[in-house]
C-alpha angles and dihedrals in degrees: 000000000000115000107240094203092053091047092053091046090054090049088052089052090053093047092048088063089052097042105044103169103064148022118282117240136189090262088061091053090048091050093047090052092044091239125141110252093236091049090047092052090050092050091048093050090050094042090236114159117222095220098174094051092045091052090053091046090053095044093053093049097036091238124157110254089209091055092050096043101036107009087238102130142032116282099248121060090208093093095046101033092139089072093058136064130194124219132185111266117194094199094170093049121088127194107208122239087177127016131337129001142185120261119262113247139162100266103113141155124202135258117207110217127195125229096266094055091043090054090048089055093052105281134273093307091060101037094081088070096049122103127177130216140152136272120234120194138007106265093107095051131161090024095049129012134208109277097021120139110233127199114221126198103215090193091065106073101139106095123222133182097264102046136091113221139190111228133185114225137174090270101041141282125328135189107213147134110256129223117188113215128211091238092062097261128119127221115218101211125201125208090216105086090211089075125074122222116269115223119209136165114263092236091057095065137059121201107226097183150307124277107243100170145355140206119213120233095185124117 
């Protein structure tokens, strides 16, 4: 397991190169990771790693995630770029696993993924079709949780019984299992048994892709 203290110390080393005139404190690390200071203190006391925020921190600065997490590689990915792949990350777009969501558009940043994650998502041949966005709501628990980052294969748009899909509807994006009905309607099925199926007409939805992986943001 990654050592949280060592990770935060490496982040402080990075920040010390950006902030040259003073000592780096925990509040600076929290700010750099866009985490509330109270939340950061809680995570630190529980040794809970903020994976999503660390990924974004590394992507912005082009830092190897393996170096930061495990001290295994050089700091910059420039010299070992063949071990990393970038995918579109719609960090301001949420696919609802509950109620209401923003519309999917083309304004994306990038996530830099290391070789292990790339292989998990199908390898370099498949990664060009992978986009990432966020989960909103709890209707897909325990499979997906509010705040998770999900990886969507935009080349897989034909739903089957076992898959979880991101669909565009008249009221926004949803992450659901899909059941095609004989009458031409589609049931949007939640994994959380507290939620009832939502029935929509097939021509009112567009399947954007299949969820092929997820990264938890819970602590």
